[in-house]
Every structure is written in structure tokens, then in C-alpha cells.
N, C-alpha and C positions, 0 to 999 in steps of 0.2 A: 336251630330255631329261630323264627324273627323275632323281636321284641313283641310286648303285647301292645293291643291297641287301646289300652285303656288310659295310657296316659303317655299322649302325643307330645311330642318337642321337636325340633328340628332334626337331632341325630334320628328319632325312630322314624319320623316321616323320611329321610333319607335311605335309611334301612329298608323300608318298605319298596321304595320306588327303584331300589335294585332286587327284590326277590323276583326268583324264578320259579321257586318249587308252587306247583300246581295247587298241592293240597292247602298250603298257605295262602296263597291267593284266593281260593275259594273262600275261606275264611274272611279275606279283606272283602270278597265281594258281598257277601252275606250281612257282616257289618255295616258296609255303606249304605246297602239297601233297607235293613232294619232304621238307621238312623235317618235316614230318607224317611221312611213310612212314620217313624215316630213323631219327627218334627215339621213335616210339609205335607205328609199325607199321601193319599194316593191319587190325588188330581195332578194331570199334565197340564198345565196351562200353555194357551197356543198364544204366539205372537206373530202376527202377520208382518211380515218383512216386505218393505218396499226400497229397493237401492234406486234413489232417486236422481245420483249424479254418478258418473267417474271420472268428471275433472277432479284434477288434484295437484295442488302446487309443493305437495310434502313430498322429500326426498327418501322417504324410507325406503330402504335397500332391498327388501323383501317382497316389496306387494306390487303386483301386475299392474294396479292402474294410479300407482306413483309418477309424478312428474319425469322420473329418471328412468322409468319403465320404456320398453321399445315403443313402436308404434301402435294406435290404436285408436279406433274412430271414438268419438268421445261424444255423449249426450248429457243433457238435462231436462229431465222430465217437466212439464207443464203442471200448473196448478189443477187442471182439468182432471190430466192424466192420474195425477197422484190421489186426488179426491175418488176418481173412478176404483183404482186399487183400494182404497180404504174401504169404500162402500161394498166391495167383495168381502172384505174381510169380516166386517159386521155381518153380512148375509150369511156368511160361514161360523158366525158366533165368536169370533176371537175378541177375548178381552183388551186385547193390547196391539196398537197400530205401531211397527218400529221404521223410523226414518232412517235411512243408513246411507252413506255416501262419504267421497271422498273430501279433502279440505277444501271446498270449493267457493272461492270470493263472490260466483256466480249467483251462489245460492245467500241471497241478503238479508240480514236480521229482519227487515220489515215483511219479506216473503215468506220467509219461514213462519215466523208469527200468526200471518194471516193464514198458511195452510195449517198450522196447528189447531188455531181458532176453528175452521170451518171442520175439520176430523171431529172436534170435540163435539160440535154443534150437530153434526149428521150422523154419527156413530155411537155418540157416549163412551166410547173406548177410550183407555189410557194411551198416551203417547210416550214413546220413548222415542228418544234422538241419539244417533250414533255419527255424527258430522265433523269429526276431529277435532282438535285444540283452537279452540274460537275465542273470541274476547269475552272479559267478564260483561260487558256491556250486554252482547248480544247471548249470552248464556242468560242473564237476568230476562231480557227482553222477552226470550221463548218461556221461561219459567212463570212469567206473569201472565202471558198469553194462554197458558194451561199444560205445557209439558210437565210431566211426572217423573221421568228418568231420563238418566242420560249414561251411555256406556263409551268408555274409554278405556282400551287395553293397556295396561301400562308395558307389556311383554316380557319384561325380565327387572329383575332389581338389581343386576350388575351394571353399574355405573357406566363403566369404559364399555362393555357390548351395547347396553344402549345407544350411547354415542355413535357406537359404529353403525348401527341400522337405524338409528331416527336421526340424522343430521339435523340442528337446529335452522331452522330457516334464517337468512340475514337480519340482522338485529333483534333475534329473539333468542331464549334458552328454553328449549322442551322441558316440561316438568310436568308429566301428566299426574302425577299423585299428586301433587300443589293443585292442579286444575279440580280434581275428583273431591278433594277436600273442600275446596271453596264452593263448590257444586253442591255440596251436601249441607254447607249453611245456607245456602239460596232455597234450600227447601226440595232439591231432587232427590230421588232414590238413586244411587250411584253404583255403576256396574265397571267392571272391569275384566282382566284374563291375560293369558299367557298364551304362546305358543310352545308347544312340546318339540324339543330338536333341533331348535335352531342353531345354527353352528355356532359355536362357542358358548354354549347354556351347557354346564356341568349339572352333575347330580346334587352338589351341595348349594349352586345358585336355584336350582329348581324348588328343592326343600324351601328354601330361605322366601321361593316364591309365593309359596302356599301358605307359610308362616304369617307372610306380609298381608294375604286378605284375612286372616283370622285377626293379625293385631290392626288393620284399619276397619275390622267390621264390616266388609264389603257386602254393598246388598243383593248384589246379580254378581256371577263370574262365569265368564265363557272361558272355556280351554279346548282348544283343538290342535293336532298335530300340525306341523311347519309341512307347508307344500311348495315346494320351490319352484317359480314361474322361469321358464328359460328367458323370459324378455327383462330378468331384473338382474342388478350387480352382485345379490348374494348367489344367484347359480352358477356366477364365474368364478375367478380365482379369487375374490373375496372370501368364499365359502373354506378354500383350503386355508386362506390367511387367518382365520378368526376361528375355526375348529379348535378344540379342546383334544387334549391327549385322548387316544381311543379309550381308554379304560375310565376316561371321565368324560367323553362327550355323550348326551343326551341322546337317544335315537327318535327319530320324530314315526315311530310305528304305533300300530292301535293299542298294543298292548300299555307301552309306556304311557299314551294318554289316557287309556281309561285307569289306570293306576292312579296317574294323578288325578283325576276327577274324584275317584273314591277318597283317596286322601283329603280332597278339598273338603267332601261333603263330612267325612270326619272332622275337620278343625273348623268348620262353619256350619253346624247343623240345620241353621232353618235360612240360609242364603237360597236364592235361586239359581238354579245352575241350569243351563241349557244342554241337550243332547245335539251337538252342533253339526251343521250339514258336512264338514269336513272330514267326518267319523264315516260319513256314508262314502266320500271318496276312496279312502283305505278298505272299508270294508263295505260295497254297495247291498248285499244280501243282508247284512246283520249289523251295521255302524251304528245305526240311531239306536235299534233295540238294544244292544250293549250297552249305550251310553244310559240310556233309562233303566237298566237293571242294576247299574253300578252309581246310582245317587242323582240320575239327573232328575229334573222333575218339569223342564220347559222342552217344548220344540217350537220353532221359528219356522213355519211353512213360508213359500216364497211366493207373494203376490205381484212381482214385477212382471211385466208383459216380456213373454219371452226374447222379442227383439232385442228390448235393453239387457235383461237377463244375460242373454250370451258376452254382451259388451263389459258387463262387469266382472271383468276377467282378473279379480285378485289373486287366483291360483289357479292351475290347471285341473282339468278332469271334474268340472263342476256336475254336482248329481243333478241330474232331469234340467238339462238347461233349455229342452223344447216343450216340455210338459205344460200343460195350462195349470193355471190356480186351482181349478176345480178339480183337476186329476190329484195334483199334489196334495190339497187338503184331504180329499177321499183316502188317499192312502197312509195320511199321518192318523186319521182317524180309526182306520183300521188296525193299523200299529198298536195304538193304544188300547183300543178292546182287546186285540188278541193278547195282551200283556197282563189281563186282568184288571188295568186301570182306568179311569174314568177322564172324560175331558172336561177342566175347571171350569167353572163360571166366572165371570165376572173379570175385575180387573188383572187378580193374581198376585197383588204387590207383597212385599214381604209381612210376615206375620199376620197378614190376611188372607 
């Protein structure tokens, strides 16, 4: 029998991550859903995602838009294009607009600050940023312009694995947890997350990742499977070089991703957890619904124009790349209704 879910620690989390018995897992799914309902309710908060640029100077070995990835047509959305998408989100009733992109020096501090102010003025929505490891000066500028949240996934607590998949830029040392904590001091809600099944990730590491979410009291936690892009170094010989022994290597499958989400909900009862788009790649029919049944309370419908969405090629098989924002929003609302949940009103910040 698996250990009780009443007294979580790293050992218990690890045991549940490797659990295969369907009856035991049914108990995990029920408990995660009960904790979600008790602490964040039945509302599903919608965050309108705008992928504003696929330029990136980072060398992350797993990401399809990284500077080290293969050839890719690059784009950077204009102020007017971003605002048009944000207005769509307002019209759909989304309480948050998310600006996501690579680490792009072409998105200057003043430009992003201006866009933030315009979105706040025109939509009244909360603004979440996910623009990579930026300077403290830029982060403060954007917070003062009205940004509410920042997403920066630390991906793994294994320092050596992190170094191999996140090479630091010349003259810098990548420290994502440090940046997250500095942003919290600036007044941001902070969000982070990990990929499940990246080569070199062990069961012990993943258990420690979940416990780290709890230790640092993260406000938002995004969890998705590692989906290898053929254009990246990690899709080549580096994967075999980094891979843990078979018994210890975490698989990048739907079941393990859902177990990670459910255990994260138990470790962090009142945090916001999205049912990520990557789940829909593994399971187009039910991936996003399964996430919402196993602890998630946020969905991020994509507002990016299709011609740019196709180029934001961070992993292969991206869900519904050709569909309009109207169609995607409609499907998400239908999904939420079908699960007996309600679309959340307002910004949907943590504990609000």
C-alpha cells in the first residue's frame, strides 16, 4: 500500500510519484480534487496568452526558440498587435493577460512598460509577464507600470542538471530562484514550474522540486511534460549523456505529469495551477480536462494570431495552431461547463 496522503514529505511524494496501482491513484486524484475545491473553489480562471516574440538570446538546450535551436523565422509583435489581442481577451471576459516570449533584448524596458500601461488602461485586466531572466531595473520598471505577476520556471532543483540545460550567458550566472525571490520583494506574485521527464530528472529530484514549491510558497506553479524538439541539442546525443539510469529516469508521459500536478496541489493547497497546453499534446482528447480534474484551476487560452503562433515553436505538436482565438476560447468555456465548473471572474490572484 502507498503511504498516507495526510503527512506529505519528500519521501511520501517520491513514493506516490512511482505509484502504479489504479485504485491508489484514484485516491490521489480524489484527494487533489477535494483540496482544490476546498482551497480555491470551483472557479477556473482564464489567462489570455499572447506570445509576443520568439526572438531569444538564451541557450536553453531543450527549447525550440532558443538561440541554439535550429533555423526558425523570427517575429516580434508590435504594440498595436499586442493591444489588439489584449482587447480580444477583454471581450472574452479574461481576467488576466499574459505576455510571454523569449529573452529578447528587442523588447526594451520602456516598450514593455508602455504596453503594460496600455493593457491596464484599456482592459482593466491583471498583467502577467513571462519574458525570461531580465535585469532588476527592468523588472522594477514593469512592476511600477502595473505588472501584477511574473512567471519564471526554474525547471529543476538539480544544480548540475540545471547548468547543463540552462547554460549561463557570458558574464552572467543564471539564478532563477534568486530572481523569483527578488521579484516577490518588488511586489509581484511569482510563478514557477518544472518540466516532467527531462533527461537527467530522477524521482528524487522531482520530489524535491515539488517540495521546493512548498518551501518557497510559490503563488503559481506550471507543470507540463518535457516535449523534445528535434531542432534542439537535447533532442540529440545530449539526451543520452544526461539521462539517469532507467529505474531512476522520470518518464515524460501524461500519467507522471498528472501525478506531479496532483501532488503539487496537496503540497501547495491555495496556489494557482494551470492545466497546461502541453498536456493537450500528449492527450488531445482529454489532457486539459484531466489536469482540471487532478488539481488545476487555471487555463490559458491562446490569443496569439495564428501566423505567429506557428512560429512560437517551443515544442512540437502544439495544440490547435491554426484555430482562431474565438474558437479556442469557446472550446475552453465549453470544457469548463462540461466539468461542472464555473469561469472565474476578475483577476483571480492568489487567495482572492
